[in-house]
N, C-alpha and C positions, 0 to 999 in steps of 0.2 A: 152047228154051232148056234145055242141059243143068245140070248140078247144078255144073260147076265154073265156069261161066259165070254163073248166078244170082249166086256166092259173089263174083265179080270184079263184079258189076254193083252188088251191095250197097254194096260198099267203095266204088266208086268214085262211087258215087250221093251215099254219105254224106259222103265228100268235097265232092263237089259241091255238096250241101246249105249244108256250113260256109263255103263261100265265096262261095253265094250271099248267106247269111245277113250273114256281115260285111262284104259288100260296100254291100247294100241299109242296113245299118245303121249305116255310113260309119265301123264299126270298125277302125282303124287297128292295134290292136297286135295283134304276131305270134303266130300260132296257137300257138307255143312256148309263150307264157305264160298260155293257157287249158290246153293239155295238162300244164303242170307245175303250176300251182295246182289244177286239179280232181285230178290226181295225190295232191298233197298232202293235199286235202280229203278224200277217199276212205280212201286209205291210211297218213295220216298221216306222220310226220316221215321224210325219208329222207336218204341221204347224196348229197354231188354228184355221186359217180360213179354211184349209182344212179339220179339223174333225169337226169343225159347219157344214159346207155344207155336210159333209158326215152321218151325224147325224140327218141332216134335221132341225136345229138349231140355235137361232143366235150367234154369235162370244160372245156375254155378259154371253149368258145361258153356253156356252160352258167353257168360261173362269172361271164361279162359278164351274162349274162341276170339272173342271181339278185341282182347288183349293182345294177340296175333295178329288179326287184320289190321288193329291202329299201328304197330310196330312196324307192319308194312307198309302202312300209309294209304291203306286201301278203303279204310270210314275212320270217321271224326265222332269221338263221343265228347257231349256237353250235356250242360244240366238243361231239363226239360224247363223251359220258361212258364209252363204253369205250373209245377210243382216242382221246388229246386231239391226235393230228396230224390227226386225220380233222376234217370241220364236216357237221354236221347240219342240215337245213334245215327247218322247220315253217311251215304258212300261218297268219297272223293273222286275229283278228277281221274287219280289214280285210279282208285277202283273201278270207275266205269270202264276205263281204258282195260282193266283185267278183265272185264267180265266180256266185252265185246271181241278181245282176243281169245279166251276161251271157247267162245260158241265160233268162230270163225275157224279155230283149229278143230273142233268136234266137227262142223259140216265136212271141212277136208278130210277129216277121216273116215268118217260115214258114207260118205257120195259114192265112192269105188262099190261098195255092199249094193246099192241102187242105181247104178250105171243102167243095167238092162232090162230096167222095167221099160212095159210098154208104156205109151201115152194114157190107156184108159188105167193102170195100177195107178199112175200121177194123178191122176183127176181123182181117183178113190182114196189118196192117200191127203191130196189137198182139201179133199171136202171134209175128211177125218179130223185133220189137222184143224180147221176153220170149226167144227163143231165141236172139238175138245178145245181148243183156245175161249170159246165162247161159255163153255161151261166153268172152265177153270176161273174167267171172269167173275161169273154168278157169284162163286166162291168169294170171290175178294170183296166185291161191290156188293152181295146181299142182294143184286139183280140180274137177272138176264139180261142179256142184250138183244 
């Protein structure tokens, strides 16, 4: 497998693991919900347009999703202090707890699929996770770690 194929395989496998975990958990929440809540948890409050771009959806679509999340008490929308025409969205403590529960559920559901791995394989996966985390941090911050 060449380098480009490895990267593509990692991305597709990551998506597949997410789908498998959601199906096995019976979690019918839209994937965009978890992307938005995770982004808010990791990076703090964002404008609606920034969230739409990050989730690769339209601003009206994001506005609808945020309405659902707000009704569930997972996010809070407020006027942007720098521009009262814009809206800023932040995660609530309930949203943070929901993300933590979702991650714990996924870990529990996926763990049996990896239970038979040897230490060398775990070392390889650990290193791959570190590399991927560093490169996704580059996207978020514009700098490499």
